[in-house]
C-alpha positions, 0 to 999 in steps of 0.5 A: 719551497720544494718538498721531495719524498723518496719512496724507494729508499730500500730499493736504492740501498738494495741495488747498491749493497745487495738485497740480503744486506738491505734486509738486515738494515732497518728501513729508517736507516735506508731512508736516512742514508739515501736522503743524505746522499741526495742532499749532498748531490743536490747541494753540489748541483744547486751551488753550481747553478748559483742557487742560494737557500737551504735543504733539510732532511726531516723525519715526521712529515709525509707527502701525499696527494692530499697534502703534507701530513705532520706526524707526532714529532718532527726531527731535523736529520740534516741541514745544509746551506746552499 
């Protein structure tokens, strides 16, 4: 299993729509939008390579050098079959 943490979602959104508009959107919205786009591209590329499996965007987990930390509630934002 592979776990990917995107730590600069606000910066990515700011580079696409501008810093002013980025400040108007909540960080959770930035994070969800960036994760959605990453999953879409990841699924496309993995299918091209013939890889089968699944990808999910999950809220409530944090990845750190010490390990994976589960927060209060875990919420499945998006699930894609490859």
